[in-house]
MARDOGU-949292 format. One record per residue (C-alpha): residue number from 0; residue in one letter; x negated, y, z. Coordinates in steps of 0.5 Angstrom, whole numbers, plus 2048, in hexadecimal, padded with zeros to 3 digits. Layout:
N
[NUM; 'a'; [X; Y; Z]]
...
# end
This chain:
181
[0; 'm'; [80B; 80A; 80D]]
[1; 'k'; [805; 805; 810]]
[2; 'i'; [800; 801; 80D]]
[3; 'v'; [7FA; 7FC; 80E]]
[4; 'l'; [7F5; 7FB; 809]]
[5; 'l'; [7F1; 7F5; 80A]]
[6; 'd'; [7EA; 7F7; 806]]
[7; 'd'; [7E3; 7F9; 809]]
[8; 'd'; [7E3; 7FD; 803]]
[9; 'k'; [7E3; 805; 805]]
[10; 'e'; [7E5; 807; 7FE]]
[11; 't'; [7EB; 804; 7FE]]
[12; 'y'; [7ED; 806; 805]]
[13; 'e'; [7EB; 80D; 803]]
[14; 'v'; [7F0; 80D; 7FC]]
[15; 'l'; [7F6; 80A; 7FF]]
[16; 'q'; [7F5; 80F; 805]]
[17; 'e'; [7F6; 815; 800]]
[18; 'v'; [7FC; 812; 7FD]]
[19; 'a'; [7FE; 810; 805]]
[20; 'k'; [7FD; 818; 807]]
[21; 'l'; [801; 81B; 802]]
[22; 's'; [807; 816; 804]]
[23; 'g'; [807; 817; 80B]]
[24; 's'; [804; 80F; 80B]]
[25; 'e'; [7FE; 80B; 80F]]
[26; 'i'; [7F9; 807; 80D]]
[27; 'i'; [7F6; 803; 812]]
[28; 'q'; [7F0; 800; 810]]
[29; 'v'; [7ED; 7F9; 814]]
[30; 't'; [7E8; 7F4; 811]]
[31; 'n'; [7E8; 7EE; 815]]
[32; 'i'; [7EF; 7EA; 814]]
[33; 'k'; [7EF; 7E9; 81D]]
[34; 'e'; [7F0; 7F0; 81C]]
[35; 'a'; [7F5; 7F0; 817]]
[36; 'k'; [7FA; 7EB; 81B]]
[37; 'n'; [7F9; 7EF; 822]]
[38; 'i'; [7FB; 7F5; 81E]]
[39; 'i'; [803; 7F0; 81B]]
[40; 'd'; [803; 7EE; 823]]
[41; 's'; [803; 7F5; 825]]
[42; 'e'; [806; 7FA; 820]]
[43; 'e'; [80D; 7F9; 81E]]
[44; 'd'; [80E; 7FD; 819]]
[45; 'i'; [808; 7FB; 813]]
[46; 'd'; [80B; 7FD; 80D]]
[47; 'g'; [806; 7F9; 809]]
[48; 'i'; [800; 7F7; 808]]
[49; 'v'; [7FA; 7F7; 803]]
[50; 'a'; [7F5; 7F2; 803]]
[51; 'e'; [7EE; 7F0; 7FE]]
[52; 'k'; [7EE; 7E8; 7FD]]
[53; 'r'; [7E8; 7E8; 803]]
[54; 'v'; [7E6; 7EC; 808]]
[55; 'n'; [7E0; 7EB; 80B]]
[56; 'n'; [7DF; 7E4; 808]]
[57; 'm'; [7E6; 7E3; 80B]]
[58; 'p'; [7EB; 7E1; 805]]
[59; 't'; [7F2; 7E6; 807]]
[60; 'w'; [7F6; 7E0; 805]]
[61; 'e'; [7F7; 7DF; 80D]]
[62; 'i'; [7FA; 7E6; 80E]]
[63; 'l'; [800; 7E3; 809]]
[64; 's'; [801; 7DD; 80C]]
[65; 'y'; [800; 7E0; 814]]
[66; 'l'; [806; 7E3; 811]]
[67; 'k'; [80A; 7DE; 810]]
[68; 'k'; [808; 7DB; 816]]
[69; 'k'; [80C; 7E2; 819]]
[70; 'd'; [811; 7E2; 814]]
[71; 'k'; [810; 7E8; 812]]
[72; 'h'; [80D; 7E5; 80B]]
[73; 'i'; [814; 7EA; 808]]
[74; 'e'; [814; 7EF; 80B]]
[75; 'v'; [80C; 7F2; 80A]]
[76; 'p'; [80A; 7F2; 804]]
[77; 'f'; [803; 7F0; 802]]
[78; 'i'; [7FF; 7F3; 7FD]]
[79; 'l'; [7F9; 7EF; 7FA]]
[80; 'l'; [7F3; 7F4; 7F7]]
[81; 't'; [7ED; 7F2; 7F4]]
[82; 's'; [7E7; 7F3; 7F0]]
[83; 'e'; [7E9; 7EC; 7EB]]
[84; 'i'; [7EE; 7E5; 7EC]]
[85; 't'; [7EE; 7E0; 7E9]]
[86; 'p'; [7F5; 7DC; 7E6]]
[87; 'e'; [7F4; 7D8; 7EC]]
[88; 'e'; [7F3; 7DD; 7F1]]
[89; 'k'; [7FA; 7E1; 7EE]]
[90; 'e'; [7FE; 7DA; 7EE]]
[91; 'f'; [7FB; 7D8; 7F5]]
[92; 'f'; [7FC; 7E0; 7F8]]
[93; 'e'; [803; 7E0; 7F5]]
[94; 'y'; [805; 7D9; 7F8]]
[95; 'm'; [804; 7DC; 7FE]]
[96; 'g'; [808; 7E2; 7FD]]
[97; 'v'; [804; 7E8; 7FC]]
[98; 't'; [808; 7ED; 7F9]]
[99; 'a'; [804; 7EF; 7F4]]
[100; 'i'; [7FC; 7F0; 7F1]]
[101; 'l'; [7FA; 7F5; 7EF]]
[102; 'e'; [7F2; 7F5; 7EC]]
[103; 'k'; [7ED; 7FB; 7EE]]
[104; 'p'; [7EB; 800; 7EB]]
[105; 'f'; [7F3; 802; 7EC]]
[106; 'n'; [7F8; 807; 7EE]]
[107; 'p'; [7F9; 808; 7F5]]
[108; 'l'; [800; 80A; 7F3]]
[109; 'e'; [802; 804; 7F0]]
[110; 'v'; [800; 800; 7F7]]
[111; 'f'; [805; 805; 7FC]]
[112; 'm'; [80C; 804; 7F5]]
[113; 'd'; [80A; 7FD; 7F7]]
[114; 'i'; [80A; 7FE; 7FE]]
[115; 'v'; [811; 802; 7FE]]
[116; 'e'; [815; 7FD; 7F8]]
[117; 'h'; [813; 7F7; 7FD]]
[118; 'l'; [816; 7FC; 803]]
[119; 'r'; [81C; 7FF; 7FF]]
[120; 'n'; [81D; 7F7; 7FD]]
[121; 'v'; [81E; 7F3; 803]]
[122; 'k'; [81E; 7F9; 807]]
[123; 'g'; [823; 7FD; 805]]
[124; 'e'; [823; 805; 803]]
[125; 'd'; [824; 808; 809]]
[126; 'y'; [81E; 804; 80D]]
[127; 'v'; [819; 807; 807]]
[128; 'k'; [81C; 80E; 809]]
[129; 'e'; [81C; 80D; 810]]
[130; 'r'; [814; 80C; 80E]]
[131; 'l'; [813; 80F; 809]]
[132; 'e'; [816; 816; 80E]]
[133; 'g'; [81B; 816; 808]]
[134; 'e'; [81C; 81D; 803]]
[135; 'e'; [818; 822; 808]]
[136; 'd'; [811; 81E; 806]]
[137; 'l'; [813; 81E; 800]]
[138; 'l'; [814; 825; 7FF]]
[139; 'k'; [80E; 827; 803]]
[140; 'l'; [80A; 822; 800]]
[141; 'k'; [80D; 826; 7F9]]
[142; 'e'; [80A; 82D; 7FD]]
[143; 'k'; [802; 82A; 7FF]]
[144; 'l'; [802; 828; 7F7]]
[145; 'q'; [804; 82F; 7F5]]
[146; 'v'; [7FE; 832; 7F9]]
[147; 'k'; [7F9; 82D; 7F8]]
[148; 'g'; [7F9; 82F; 7F0]]
[149; 'k'; [7F6; 828; 7ED]]
[150; 'g'; [7F1; 824; 7F0]]
[151; 'e'; [7EF; 81C; 7ED]]
[152; 'v'; [7F0; 816; 7F2]]
[153; 'p'; [7EA; 811; 7F0]]
[154; 'v'; [7EC; 80A; 7EF]]
[155; 'k'; [7E5; 808; 7F0]]
[156; 'k'; [7DE; 80D; 7F2]]
[157; 'd'; [7DD; 80D; 7EA]]
[158; 'e'; [7E3; 80E; 7E7]]
[159; 'k'; [7E9; 812; 7E7]]
[160; 's'; [7F0; 811; 7E6]]
[161; 'e'; [7F6; 817; 7E3]]
[162; 's'; [7F6; 81D; 7E8]]
[163; 'i'; [7F8; 81C; 7EF]]
[164; 'l'; [7FE; 821; 7ED]]
[165; 'd'; [800; 81D; 7E6]]
[166; 'v'; [800; 816; 7EB]]
[167; 'l'; [804; 819; 7F1]]
[168; 'k'; [80A; 81D; 7EC]]
[169; 'r'; [80A; 816; 7EA]]
[170; 'f'; [80B; 814; 7F1]]
[171; 'i'; [811; 818; 7F4]]
[172; 'e'; [815; 817; 7ED]]
[173; 'f'; [814; 80F; 7EF]]
[174; 'f'; [817; 811; 7F7]]
[175; 'k'; [81B; 816; 7F5]]
[176; 'k'; [81E; 811; 7F0]]
[177; 'i'; [81D; 80B; 7F6]]
[178; 'l'; [821; 80F; 7FB]]
[179; 'k'; [826; 812; 7F5]]
[180; 'i'; [824; 81A; 7F7]]
# end
């Protein structure tokens, strides 16, 4: 999968990148709206957009609006990651068509799960299998886990989530369930 991260937070990128590597996905971090629009225009195979509410003082809902103009808003899931959100902002983003709103600190697997679930519902199971390269990737992921042993995925510098092995076991089980392996 190819996912655009519209956020200037390096830690968010690093956490998502760790899980992306294990699932054979790619995270493209951009730090401005114009660059995000250029990627949307030039890349046919964007599988999702993950964004903070604002990046470089620009509201990222502009990308949602841009996706609507390009008729891509239904097929490209948009995940909002934010440190804090008011009820009014949440209502606005839901009205704009976000796929999910996750508050930081977040579980990076939730991001991938929300994207995969959306793609499965909109584009079908075959598309998801193709983008994840099917059972082979899941087996490689399982092998990596057995070799690497335990580690932790930080959600913030001063916080730790459950062990990466436990999280990734759930990740594998989730994909097996979706792909009916």
